[in-house]
C-alpha angles and dihedrals in degrees: 000000000000114000114196128193097237145004088261091055091047090052092049093048091052094045092050090051092052091048091051091052092047093050095044092048112018093188093054121150112227129195105212131196133206130213135084100300099065094044094093091051092048089050091057094045089050092052093049091045091050087054088055093237093121126062115204096166095113099031124106120212123199122193113229093220148342140206119252113232102351114188093246136014089237087069096056124104088233089063091045093056092043093054099039101040123350099061089059094053138066090238106142115242090234089061094059112092131195122188091218090062098049130073094203109027094165091051090049091051091050092047088057091053099267131280114307098188128010123190119207138184124201125235124222089254093048099262121150117203097340095315098133125200109292095040109134125224092245092069127120129185107324146154120252147169114256119235119243091245091057092047089049091051091053099043095102090068092056104038094253140358096269089067095051111106114250097213135053142168120232145175106261128238092261091048089056095044090054089067114108092229133016132198121193115196126196128175131186134023091272088073095049098088097047092045089053090052091048098046103029102031131071121297104255142152085237087075106030092190088065089074088070089074087070091064118097096215110040123138123195118206119190139160092220138056123256 
């Protein structure tokens, strides 16, 4: 586990890791999250890309998940990644992948050589991507109903919980575990308890993030001590 001194340091550590992967393997396949925690990292990557010191022309980026039937496109994760990262890069549009727009996301990932590095956040109920409690390890990309706690956590993006979509599509646990390397990021004391359950408790579908402990190359980056 890497413990940083601040959110800014966490963001820099993550950004540097992504840059290292991109430079060592320019055609890397990345699994990318949305949400508040990766925003600092995406800001740094955007700055460096604007300065033309990063080349994304051969990279492939796969969204972890997406809402089904959001009220507006501006509320989609596709839009989030476009505005906060992709528009600053030279990543070709045809190398930006969304599970909602693909009939066989897992097959597509494998046809591109598999995920090299996947970044994950952790939800307050232990979800990773949109794999809610109860999701089994033997799950691939699938549609699901979001829990009320997840919808509550995302209500600020929609102007209230009633407007938050009830369904989503997500990479499954097995999809994620097939990635060569994983990074789990967690920021703020509110994530301490669930991260402790995930990393120090039993491996269980009750806490989907706990399955990450089965992966041989997982790094945890936090701005707090466990």
